[in-house]
N, C-alpha and C positions, 0 to 999 in steps of 0.2 A: 727925768725922775729916777729915784733910787731903786724903787721896787715896782715891777710891772707883772701882774698876773693876768694871763690872757687865755680865756676859754678853757680853764682848768677843770679836768674831770678825773676822779679817782674812783675805780670800781673794785670791790672786794667780792669775788664770787658773783652772786646775784644782787648784791647791795651796792647802790651808787652812793658813796659817802660824800663826794663833792660833785656837783652837777653843773658843769659849764659856767664857772664863775669867772669874772673879770674885775679887777680893781687895781689901783695904783697908789703909791705913797711917795710923797715929795720930800726933798731935803728941808729940814727945819720944822717938820710936821710930826705931831704925835696922832697917829691913827688908832682909834679904838676898834678892836676886832672882836665883836660880840656874838653870842649865840648860846642857846641852851645846851645842856649836855647832849652829846650825840649829833650836834648840828653839822659837824664837819670842820670845826675850828682847828683841832689838833692835827687832823689829817693835812689840812692846808699849810699849817706851819711846818710840819715834817717834810712836805714836798718842797716848800720854800728853802728849807735848810739842806735839801739834797739827801735827806735820810731815806726817803722812799721815792720811787719814780711815779710820775703821773701816768694815767691811762691815756689821757689826751691833754693837749694844751701845753703851755709853757710858763715858766717863771723866770724873769730876768732880774738880776741884782746889779745895779750900776752898769747896765748894758751887757752883763755876762749871763749866758744861759746856764742855769743851775745844773741841768742834766748833762749838757755837753762839756762844761768846764767846772765840775763841782768843787775842786780844790780852790781854783781862782775865785769862785763865788764865795766860798766860806771864808776866805781871807777878808772879805768885805762886810762880813756879818758878825755881830756879837750876839750871843744867845743866852738867856737866863730861863731855863726850863722851870716848870711848876714846882717840881720836887727839889730843885736846887741841890743837886748832888755834890757834896763837899767831903773832903777827907778830914773827919772830925778829930783825928789824933794829930794832925799837923798844926803848927802855929800859923797865924794869919800871914805873916811876913814870908815864912817858909813856903806856904802853899802858893802864894802869888809869885814868888820867884820860880817855883816848879812850873807853874802855868806859863810864865814868860818863856822858859826854856822850851816848852812844848810848842810855842809860837816861833821858835828859832832865834830868840833874843839871848844874848850872852853878855857876861861881864858888866861893864859900866852901863851899857844900854839897858840891860835888864833891871839893874838896880835903880837907875833913874826913872825908868817906866813904872816900876813898882812903887817907888816913893811918890810919884805923881798921883797914882791911883789911890794910894793910902790917904794922901792929903785930900783929894777930891771927893772921896767917898766917906770921909769922916772916921777913919779907922786908926788914926795916929795913936790914940790911947789904948787901942785894943790889938795892935799889930803883934805884940809879943805874947798874946794869950793863945791857947789852943782853941780851935774853931768850935770844938764840942762844948766849951765853957761859955760861948757867946749866946745872947738872947736871939730870938728869932729875927728881930729887926737888924741886928748887926750881922747875922749870917746872910741876910739878903744884901746887905752892903758889900759883904765879901763876894757874893755872887755877881753883883754889878761890877765890882772892880775886876774880877776875872773876865767878864764879858767885854770889858773896855780896854783890857791890857794892850791889845794889838791895834788900838785906835780904828775901830771899824766905822764904816760910813753908815751902816744900818744896824740898829739894835732891836732885837725881837725879845719881848718880855712876856712870859706866859704866867699869868696870875701872880705878879710880883708882890702884891700887898696882902695876900690872903694870910690871915692869922696875926696881923700886926695890931698892937694897941693904938689908940688914937694919937699919941705922941709920935710913935714910930711912923704912922701913916703920914703925918705932916712932914716929917723929915725925908721920908722916901719920895714923897711928892715933889718936894723942893729939889731933891737930887735929880729926879727924872726930868723935871722942867729945865734944869740947867744943862743937862746932857743934850736935850733936844735942840738947843740953839744952833748946834752945828752937825747934827746927825738926823737921820730919819728913824723914828721910833714907832714900832708896831706893838701895840699894848693890848693884850688879851686879858679880859677880866669878866667876872660875874657881878662886880660891885658897881652899881650905877653911880653912886657918889664919886667914885674914882674917875669914872668917865667924864662926869660934869666938871670935876676939878682939874683934869689933865688934858683931855683930848680936844684937838681942833676939829677933827672929822671922824665920822663913825661909819663902819661897815657892819651890818648885822646879817648873819647867815642863819638859815633855818632849813632843816631837812636837805642840806647840801646846796641850797640856792641862796643867792643874795636877795634879801627883802628890803634892804635900805642901804644907801650909799650917798651920804650927804654931809655937809658941815653940821656940827652940833646945833648951831644957831638956827639953821633952816629946819633941821629935823624937828626941833622942839617948837620953833616959832609958828610953823604952818599947820600943826596938828591941834585940832580942837575936839572936845567931846561934848555932846549935848545929852543931858540926862532928862528924860521925860516920863511922866506917869499919866496914864490914861484912865478914864472912869471904868472902862470895860475892855474886853479883848479886842485887839485890832489886827489887821493883816500885816504881819511883820515883814513879808516880802516887799510890801509897798514902801516900807521905810528904808529898804536896802538900796533904793535909788539915791538916797542921800549920802551913804557911806557904809562903813562896816557896822553891823548891829549886833549888840549883845543883849540877850534877854535876862532881866533881873527878876526879883521877886514880884509876884502878882502881875500887874500890867505895867511894869516899869521896864525901860529900855535905855541903853546907852548907845548913841550913834556917834561914830568917830569918823573924821575925815582928815586927809592931808592937804586939802586945798586952801585951808585958812579961811574958808567962807563962813559967814554967819548963817547958821542953819535955821534960826528961829522963825524968821518971816516965812521962809519956804515951808517950814513945818506947819505954821499956823494956816497957811493957805491949803496945804494938803489935808489938814484936819477938817477944815470947813467943807472941802469938796467931798470928803468921805464920812461926814457926820460923826467925827470922833470928838469926844469931850476931853480936853487936856486939863488935868488937875494941878500939875506943876511942871516946871521946865527951867533948867539952868544950863548955861554954857560956859565952859572954862577951857583954858589951855591945858594940855596934858603934860604931866611930868614924864621923865625918861622911863621910869618904871612901867608906867601905863603903856607908853609907846612900845617898849620892848615886849610886854606881855601880849599886846594885840597883834604885833608882827610875827610872833613866834608860837602862838598858841596852836594846838593841833588842829589841822583842817578836818 
């Protein structure tokens, strides 16, 4: 595996930002790393990059311990941070040559590598423009090009599609998909549509803990929600035996489960035993937004 996070914990003073999390990412896979603000995503990514040390646990990149061999590990990683810091007064081609030199490439090697990235990232027509003149979409392409210059085995992308228009989104998606064919991609985002369009597997973190780690197909396919309305008040705690319960208006409830089980027959039996009158009931598969909300809502 390309990335292995094991029992990772990070504590700031009295706050446990990351709490004993473990997950891995494989070659050729796009792993969606999701969570609400303050969940611990950025802290985890900073530890994975070797920017900050963990309090406990380890991160390995291509078998290299990030803390023990940080320089060697970073050579295996390409990183596009959320704010995509670029030198806006530099020309695209000039900037990429500068970054190639920072990676130790010189002469013809640097020129060939920059040309390859310019072609792959669709920057041919823009390479002689100043970065400050480019649209947000093309700036993201420049950021991806610099992250790929040294041909890393792992690519970490932090919110790479934020602020892009629909056409730019499609183009960046295609680019990330093509990149993932021979690399491990860890993709952090708040945009659920991007997760559904790009990711093979999803890790969701909330309050420093992992609350889901599964393929997108399994995560969405096994989760169902049952919406039910009763004639009068009922014992909500009794419903919690079926799954996670959210109280709606009046006497309406939403029951959610990850088992994939059809809850309707069970609920009819429970209603009969407790003399509850059901006015309406419907069951449906949950979409990713609903799943994310239920897994990350405040306890």
